[in-house]
N, C-alpha and C positions, 0 to 999 in steps of 0.2 A: 701361700707358702712364702717363707722368708728365706732370703739368701744369706742372712747374717751368720748362721751356724757354720757356713762354709767359706767365709771371707778369708782371703790370704793376704799377707803383707807382700808387697812387690816393690822393686826398685826399677825405675824406668831410665833408660839411657836416652837423654834428650840432646845429644850432640856434645861436642868438645868444650863448650863454654860453661857447662854446669849451671844453667840459669836458675835464678830464684824466681819462682812463679808466684806472683802476688795477686790474690783474687779481690774482687770489688768490695767484699765485706771485711777486708783486713784492716787492722788498726796499724797505721803507719809506724807509730812508736814501737810497737811490739815486734813487727817484722823487721824493722831497721836494726834493733838490738840483736835479733837472731842472725841477720845477715852479717853484721859486723863481727859478732862473736865467731860465727862459722868461718869467716875469712881469716880471723886471727888463728883459729885452730889449724887451718891449712898452712899458715906461715910456719907454725911450729912443727907440725907432723908431716907436711908435704902430701897429705892425702885428701883433705876435704876443702871445700870452699867454692863459693859462687863466683864466677867471672863475668856474669851477665845477669840482667834482670828483666823480667817481663811484668808489666803492671798496667792496670787500666789507666787510660789517659786522665780520667777524673781524679785519680790518686797521685799522679806523677809528681806534682810540685810538693805535696805533703810528704811523700816518701823520700824524695831527694833532700828536702829540708831535715827530715828526721834522721836520715843516714848521715848527713854532714854533722848534725848536732851531736849525735851519739859518737861518731868517729872522732870528733874533736875532744872528747873526754878521755880517750884512750891514752895512757901514759906511754910515751916513747922514751926509751933510754937504754941504759946498760942492760944487756941480756942476763946478767947475773943478779940484778936487782929484782927481788920478788914483787915489787910494786910495778915494774915495767911490764907492759903487755905486748910491746912491739919493740924489737931491737933495731939497730942501725943496719943499713945495707952495707955489706962488707966486701963486695967485689964488683968489677966493671960489668960482667955479664948479667949479674943480678940487677944492677942499676939500670942497664939498658932494657931488660925485660919489664921491670916495674914502670919505667918511663913510657914504655909502649902502651900501657894500659890507659893512659890519659891522652886525650886529643891535643895535638898542637893547634895553634890558632888556624893554620891552613886546613887541617883535617876537620876542624869544627866549623869551617866555612867563614872564618873571620879574616881572611887574607893572609898574606905572607906565607 
């Protein structure tokens, strides 16, 4: 007997940080593009986007490198420019929120 005829699509709630779960057979370049694109959609719509990621230790460096590489190609600029994919931060609360997503040297264990 096969369960395939009765498979259902599901959405799982995995906590407040909407993690991107990367499996050990994933292609870092492919998942990195998907993660960055999804995050940019969230910036526009306020609905989607990963705020954390889970990946096998063996893929960690490749995934981080691919994320940084792809993210560096995203054009930041005037929100009315069709070529821009990410606009500027426009107020203090938004700036503080975005700033909190990256570790300070002290939170990263680097002193200060």
